C-alpha positions in Angstrom: -8.1 1.3 -17.3 -9.4 3.3 -20.2 -8.5 4.5 -23.7 -8.7 8.2 -24.3 -10.6 9.3 -27.4 -8.4 10.1 -30.4 -6.5 13.3 -30.1 -6.9 15.8 -33.0 -3.2 15.9 -33.7 -0.8 12.9 -34.2 2.0 13.0 -31.7 5.6 13.3 -32.8 5.8 9.6 -32.6 2.7 9.0 -34.6 0.3 8.3 -31.7 -3.3 9.2 -31.8 -4.5 7.8 -28.4 -3.3 7.3 -24.9 -4.1 4.3 -22.8 -4.5 4.9 -19.1 -4.1 2.4 -16.3 -4.9 3.4 -12.7 -4.0 1.3 -9.7 -7.2 1.2 -7.6 -5.5 1.2 -4.2 -2.8 3.9 -4.7 -4.3 5.8 -7.6 -0.9 5.6 -9.3 -1.4 6.3 -13.0 0.5 4.9 -16.0 -0.2 6.4 -19.4 0.9 5.0 -22.7 0.7 6.9 -26.0 -0.5 4.4 -28.6 -1.1 4.5 -32.4 -4.2 2.4 -32.6 -6.9 1.1 -30.3 -5.8 -2.4 -31.1 -2.4 -1.6 -29.4 -4.1 -1.5 -26.0 -3.9 -5.2 -25.4 -0.1 -5.6 -26.0 0.4 -2.4 -24.0 -1.5 -4.0 -21.1 0.5 -7.2 -21.3 3.8 -5.2 -21.0 2.4 -3.2 -18.1 1.1 -6.3 -16.3 4.5 -8.0 -16.5 6.4 -4.9 -15.3 3.9 -4.1 -12.5 4.1 -7.7 -11.2 8.0 -7.7 -11.3 8.1 -4.2 -9.6 5.6 -5.1 -6.8 6.3 -8.8 -6.5 2.5 -9.2 -6.5 0.0 -10.5 -9.0 -2.6 -8.3 -10.8 -5.8 -9.8 -9.5 -8.4 -7.8 -11.4 -8.9 -5.2 -14.2 -11.9 -2.9 -14.7 -12.8 -1.8 -18.2 -15.7 0.1 -19.7 -16.8 -3.0 -21.6 -16.0 -1.3 -24.9 -15.1 -3.5 -27.9 -11.4 -2.7 -27.6 -11.2 -4.9 -24.5 -14.0 -7.4 -25.0 -12.4 -9.7 -27.4 -11.4 -13.4 -27.1 -7.7 -12.8 -27.1 -7.9 -10.4 -24.1 -10.4 -12.7 -22.2 -8.2 -15.7 -22.8 -5.1 -13.9 -21.5 -6.9 -12.8 -18.3 -8.4 -16.2 -17.8 -5.0 -18.0 -18.2 -3.5 -15.8 -15.5 -6.5 -15.9 -13.2 -7.1 -12.1 -13.5 -10.8 -11.1 -12.9 -12.2 -8.9 -15.6 -14.7 -6.4 -14.2 -16.7 -4.9 -17.1 -18.7 -1.8 -16.6 -21.6 -0.9 -18.9 -20.5 0.6 -22.2 -21.2 4.3 -22.4 -21.4 4.6 -18.6 -18.2 6.5 -17.9 -19.2 7.0 -14.2 -18.8 3.3 -13.6 -15.1 3.4 -14.7 -14.8 6.8 -13.0 -11.2 6.8 -11.8 -9.6 6.2 -15.2 -12.2 8.3 -17.1 -11.7 11.2 -14.7 -7.9 11.0 -15.0 -8.2 11.1 -18.8 -10.0 14.5 -18.5 -7.4 15.7 -16.0 -4.6 14.6 -18.3 -6.1 16.3 -21.3 -6.4 19.6 -19.3 -2.8 19.2 -18.1 -1.5 18.5 -21.6 -3.4 21.6 -23.0 -2.0 23.8 -20.2 1.6 22.5 -20.7 1.4 23.0 -24.5 0.1 26.5 -24.1 2.6 27.6 -21.5 5.5 26.0 -23.3 4.7 27.3 -26.7 5.5 23.8 -28.1 3.7 22.4 -31.1 0.7 20.3 -30.4 2.4 17.2 -31.8 4.4 17.1 -28.5 1.3 16.2 -26.5 2.6 12.6 -25.8 5.8 14.0 -24.2 3.9 16.4 -22.0 1.5 13.9 -20.5 2.2 14.8 -16.9 1.8 11.5 -15.1 5.3 11.7 -13.6 4.4 14.8 -11.7 0.9 13.6 -10.9 2.3 10.4 -9.2 4.5 12.5 -7.0 2.0 15.0 -5.7 0.5 14.5 -2.3 -3.2 13.6 -2.3 -5.9 13.7 0.4 -4.1 11.1 2.5 -0.9 13.1 2.6 0.9 10.5 0.5 1.9 10.4 -3.1 0.5 7.7 -5.4 4.0 6.6 -6.0 4.5 6.0 -2.3 1.2 4.2 -1.9 2.0 2.0 -4.9 5.6 1.1 -4.2 5.7 1.5 -0.4 8.6 4.0 -0.5 8.8 7.7 -0.9 9.7 9.0 -4.3 13.1 10.6 -4.9 12.9 14.3 -5.6 16.6 14.9 -5.8 16.6 15.9 -9.4 
């Protein structure tokens, strides 16, 4: 998981950042627009509960870049209480947290392209983060991230 650097324009909802969580097995991405870096912890708690209910499996580990936003006692206590292993990469070594870091760059490019082609104001960046589409595109293994994550093909009826 990773927190994208602050965006130059506040979103319509007042968000400055987006928090990215990537499932290591399926590469399914969840992106959450947040106002402050400190919101990442509560956002992770909500994600963890939802993911465990959806999959009926426990989160067993998280990988972060070792930045101060994750390395605090509250976060460590939460992970320890649930038996979740915290893999910390070296700070300022984005290649060690490459999947999430790489997606953030892809997401920023996608947001810019969608904003430009739609003609919408830059404050709509949070609405245009294209993870819904990304999770339903076939990747190298001929499956979608959604299918790898959930075990079922996504509906494309809409």
